[in-house]
ZABA-263653 format. One record per residue (C-alpha): residue in three letters; x, y, z. Coordinates in steps of 0.1 Angstrom, whole numbers, plus 2048, in hexadecimal, padded with zeros to 3 digits. Example, Ala and Ser with C-alpha at 12.3 -4.5 7.8 and 13.67 -1.06 7.14 Angstrom:
REM ZABA-263653
ala87B7D384E;ser8897F5847;
REM end
This chain:
REM ZABA-263653
unk83297B7D6;unk81D95B7D0;unk82793A7DE;unk82D91F7C5;unk8159097D9;unk7F89217D5;unk80092E7B3;unk80E90F79F;unk80991F77E;unk826938782;unk844921775;unk85B935760;unk87194177A;unk86D922792;unk88B910785;unk8A292A792;unk89292B7B5;unk89C9117D0;unk87E9197E5;unk8668FD7D9;unk8818E17DF;unk88B8F1801;unk8698F280E;unk8648D0802;unk8818C4817;unk8718D2836;unk84F8C382E;unk85D8A0826;unk86E8A2849;unk84C8A5859;unk83D88C841;unk85787384B;unk84887386D;unk82786885F;unk83784C84C;unk84884186E;unk82883F87C;unk81A82B85D;unk838813860;unk831810885;unk80C80587D;unk8157ED862;unk8327DB875;unk8287DD899;unk80A7C689A;unk8167A8885;unk82C79989F;unk81279B8BB;unk7F278F8A9;unk7F076E8BB;unk7F27818DB;unk7D77998D0;unk7C277B8C8;unk7CA76C8EC;unk7C178E8FC;unk79F7908E9;unk79876B8F0;unk7957628CC;unk7A37488B4;unk7C27528A0;unk7AD74C881;unk79776888A;unk7B3782887;unk7AF77E861;unk78E793865;unk7A27B0870;unk7B67B184F;unk7977AC83A;unk7847C984C;unk7A27E1847;unk7A67D7823;unk7837E081C;unk78480282E;unk7A480981D;unk7978027F9;unk778818801;unk787834813;unk7A583D7FB;unk79084A7DD;unk77C8607F4;unk79786E808;unk7AD8727EA;unk7928887D9;unk78D89C7F8;unk7B28A37F8;unk7AF8B27D6;unk7918C77E1;unk7988D1804;unk7BD8CF805;unk7D58B180B;unk7E08BC82E;unk7BB8BE83B;unk7B489B82E;unk7D588F83D;unk7CB89C85E;unk7A888D85C;unk7B686B853;unk7D086D86F;unk7B4876887;unk7A085787B;unk7BF84087E;unk7C784E8A1;unk7A18488AB;unk7A382189E;unk7C581D8B0;unk7B88278CF;unk7998138CD;unk7B27F48CA;unk7C07FE8EC;unk7A17FE8FD;unk78C7E48E9;unk77A7CA900;unk7707B28E5;unk7767A58C2;unk75C7BA8B3;unk7697DC8C1;unk78C7D38B8;unk7807CA893;unk7707ED892;unk78F7FE89E;unk7A57EB886;unk78E7F3868;unk78E818871;unk7B3817875;unk7B580F850;unk7B2834848;unk7D9836849;unk7DA827827;unk7D4848817;unk7F1859829;unk80D85280F;unk7F985C7F0;unk7EF87D803;unk81388280B;unk81F87E7E8;unk8038967DD;unk80F8B07F5;unk8338AB7E9;unk8298AD7C5;unk8158CD7CC;unk8318DC7E1;unk8498D97C3;unk8328E87A9;unk849904798;unk8698F479F;unk8708E577B;unk8768C378A;unk8558BC79A;unk854895791;unk87A89079A;unk8748A27BC;unk85688E7C5;unk86586D7BE;unk8838777D5;unk8698817EF;unk85685F7EA;unk87684D7ED;unk88185C80E;unk85B85781C;unk85A832811;unk87E82D820;unk87183B841;unk85282783F;unk864805839;unk87D80B853;unk86481386D;unk8527F3866;unk8707E1872;unk8737F6891;unk84F7F1899;unk8527CB894;unk86F7C98AB;unk8617E08C5;unk83F7CC8C9;unk8527AB8C9;unk86B7B78E4;unk84F7C78FB;unk8337AC8F8;unk840798916;unk8437B792B;unk8257CC925;unk7FF7C5926;unk7EE7C4904;unk7DC7E390B;unk7FC7F4915;unk80E7E68F7;unk7F47F08DF;unk7F38158ED;unk81781B8DD;unk80C81C8B9;unk7EE8318C4;unk80484B8D5;unk81A84C8B6;unk7FD85489E;unk7F086E8B7;unk81287F8B9;unk813880892;unk7F088F891;unk8028AE8A4;unk8208AC88C;unk8098B186D;unk7F48CC87D;unk8138E2884;unk82C8D586B;unk81A8D2848;unk80F8F2836;unk7E88F582F;unk7E68FA808;unk7C28FC7FD;unk7B58E37E4;unk7B58EC7C0;unk79B8D57B2;unk7788E17AA;unk7578D27B1;unk74D8BC7CE;unk74D8987DB;unk73A87F7C2;unk72586F7DD;unk7128597C7;unk73284D7B5;unk73F8447D9;unk7208327E0;unk72181E7C0;unk7488157C4;unk74280D7E9;unk7277F47DE;unk73D7E67C2;unk75C7E27D9;unk7487D77F7;unk7387BB7E3;unk75A7B27D3;unk76D7B17F2;unk7517A1806;unk7517877EC;unk7757817F1;unk773781816;unk756767816;unk7697517FD;unk787752815;unk772746830;unk75A72D81D;unk771722802;unk76C7247DC;unk7527097DD;unk73871E7ED;unk71F7307D5;unk71C7507E9;unk73D75F7E5;unk73D75B7C0;unk71D76D7C0;unk72978B7D3;unk74878D7BC;unk73378B79E;unk71C7A77AB;unk73A7BA7B4;unk7497B9790;unk7267C0781;unk7237DF799;unk7417ED789;unk7307F4768;unk71680C774;unk72F81C788;unk74782276B;unk72A831755;unk71F848771;unk743853777;unk74885A752;unk72A870751;unk731882771;unk7448A576D;unk7578A078C;unk75987A792;unk76786B7B2;unk77A85179E;unk78586277E;unk781845766;unk78E859748;unk7AD86275A;unk7B483D764;unk7B0832740;unk7C984C733;unk7E883C724;unk7FF84E73E;unk7EB84375B;unk7DB821757;unk7FF80E758;unk80481C77A;unk7E4813788;unk7E57EF778;unk8087EC787;unk7FB7F57A9;unk7DF7DB7A7;unk7F87C079C;unk8137CA7B5;unk7F97C87D1;unk7F77A37CA;unk81A79C7D8;unk8207BA7F1;unk7FD7B4802;unk7F17917FA;unk81277B7FD;unk81F78381F;unk809769833;unk81274E81B;unk83875681D;unk835756844;unk824734845;unk83A72482C;unk85872E841;unk84871F861;unk8426FC84E;unk8546E085B;unk8676CE83D;unk86B6AE852;unk8456AA855;unk8386B9833;unk8556B581B;unk8586DC816;unk85E6FA829;unk87970B83C;unk8726FF860;unk87972186D;unk86F73088E;unk85C751894;unk87F763898;unk889759876;unk86A764866;unk870787878;unk892786866;unk88377D846;unk86A799848;unk8867B1854;unk89C7A8835;unk87F7AF81F;unk8767D182E;unk89C7DC82F;unk89D7D380A;unk87C7E6806;unk88D804815;unk8AB8017FE;unk8957FF7DF;unk88281E7EB;unk8A28327F2;unk8B48297D2;unk8948327BD;unk8A28547B3;unk8C38457A6;unk8B282B792;unk89A845786;unk8B985B77B;unk8C883F76B;unk8AB82D759;unk890848759;unk87084876E;unk86182D757;unk87F819756;unk88381877B;unk85F80D77E;unk8637EF765;unk8857E4779;unk8737E5799;unk8567D078C;unk86E7B677D;unk8827B479E;unk8617AB7AF;unk859791793;unk87D781797;unk87C7827BE;unk85B76D7BE;unk8657587A0;unk88374C7B1;unk86E73D7CB;unk8617247B5;unk8837117AE;unk89571E7CF;unk8807197EF;unk8946FF801;unk8AB713818;unk8AC73382D;unk8C6743818;unk8B073F7F8;unk89274D80B;unk8A876C815;unk8B57717F1;unk89376E7E1;unk8837887FA;unk8A07A17F5;unk89C7A17D2;unk8767A57D3;unk87A7BF7F1;unk8907D47DA;unk8777D67BE;unk8587DB7D6;unk8697F77E8;unk86F80A7C7;unk84A8037BD;unk83B8107DE;unk84F8317D9;unk84B8347B5;unk82882B7AE;unk81884A7BF;unk8318627B0;unk82C85478E;unk805856792;unk80887B79C;unk82188277E;unk808874766;unk7E9887775;unk7DD8AB76F;unk7E68C2790;unk7C18C179C;unk7C289B79D;unk7E28927AD;unk7D38877CD;unk7BA8707BC;unk7D58617A5;unk7ED8597C2;unk7D084E7D8;unk7C48357BD;unk7E68237BD;unk7DF81A7DF;unk7BA8107DA;unk7C37FB7BC;unk7E07EB7CE;unk7C87E37EB;unk7AF7D27D5;unk7CD7BD7C3;unk7D77B37E5;unk7B57A97F0;unk7AF7967D0;unk7D07847D4;unk7CA77B7F9;unk7AB7697EF;unk7BA7567D2;unk7D874C7E9;unk7C1742805;unk7AF72C7EC;unk7D071D7DF;unk7DF716802;unk7BE706811;unk7BE6E77FD;unk7CC6D081A;unk7D06EA836;unk7CC70C842;unk7DD72E844;unk7E072E868;unk80071B869;unk80F6F8866;unk8006EC887;unk7DD6F0878;unk7E56DE857;unk7FF6E783F;unk7F56F381D;unk8016E27FE;unk8226EB7EE;unk80F6F17CD;unk7FC70C7DE;unk81C71E7E8;unk82971B7C4;unk80772A7B7;unk80C7477CF;unk83074F7C1;unk82774879D;unk8097617A0;unk81F77B7B0;unk83A778797;unk82377877B;unk810795787;unk8307AA78B;unk83C7A0768;unk8197AB75A;unk81F7CC76C;unk8407D275B;unk8307CA739;unk8147E4741;unk82D80074A;unk8407FA729;unk81F803717;unk821827728;unk832844715;unk85784371C;unk857865730;unk83486173E;unk83F864762;unk85B87C75D;unk8618A275E;unk8658B373D;unk8898BD74A;unk89089874D;unk88B88E72B;unk8A48A471A;unk8CA89E715;unk8DE89D736;unk8FD8B073C;
REM end
């Protein structure tokens, strides 16, 4: 008897067979381990960046290079790894990306200098493809169940919930151990976690072959690397030199112009790395545009929120005057509500439909950041604002890859889910540059002790985040009502 993973065409009898969902539960259990490692990576380092800077004997400002390098690598590797997943099998590429991430994590442990650490940090960015690959694995595993999109949403919600909870655990762990362990010993903990997960994937996830045809579009990869490299490089240079310099604008313009020959080449290629036609489809482009706009807040607004909370209102006339422990609390509340938003996604999708749940999530993000504009004078207001934004953000993190998979053909699910992370990363990089410019009028992003940014800069940050999320909700409303649902979800309910 053919397994539904390797023979997804055989669907008539599948609704009466519990095997796909049962097998999915086992696989999701193993994939949760991967997302725990992802959460550790995303939460562990943030509280100890200053300690890492002291260890490497660099200025705190130089830590920004780590973020820039990893964003560039993330944006470049996701389309390639997603395509390889469709071709060679998602487990194989998940193993590859985890091995690369483990290598980068161990380089951080033994890095003797800033340059070596920068290389390790950039390589570690391969983990960004984990969630899209996991969603593709779940989507593939439920083929023939009759509830493929619904089961994938549930799996994604569980995975993202585990991710967000482990972010908190990672942050608390590093903060608690930083005074008792040396920096190399402390950095070895996430490296060990990723290495253990490599073994979990090897033995716990079934190895289904890829179902896409053709090969890797290396010329297309070269063109997108050139375009994104120029664009992201221009944003980084602009962040360092300011908007008054000519060179960053020339790099950004060159990057945008390079997208034109890339798009023309991909449209003419029989097996493109980036399926431009798929991205332009009415069911797909609202999801990808939403991911881009969502990246502005989820990736771009965290540093401004932290520095605003640390600003002394007695000195500058605004800010919360909070210490580092409250900033950790603020982040913790945000992440807890991210997890709640992810875990409640199946319920909201059942009540409002898949598209309706996405629209609601985007509106919550818009409301949460919009509330910062009039309400930013107390810690209680800050906690409420971030709780609302967190609910919507958690739902979007879980729902976007699943929606992209549901709106893509079976042999392009890895690409579609991967592109949600790629577009989100580009959106975050663009927003990061815009916010850096807005906040650099009278100070820097490195904290109140080095010159506070103007209040108008922070208002710009929150306005951009709110407006971007509102635009995302409007874009989602243009998609067909049942674009991200199973056919069985669209009928009458008993």
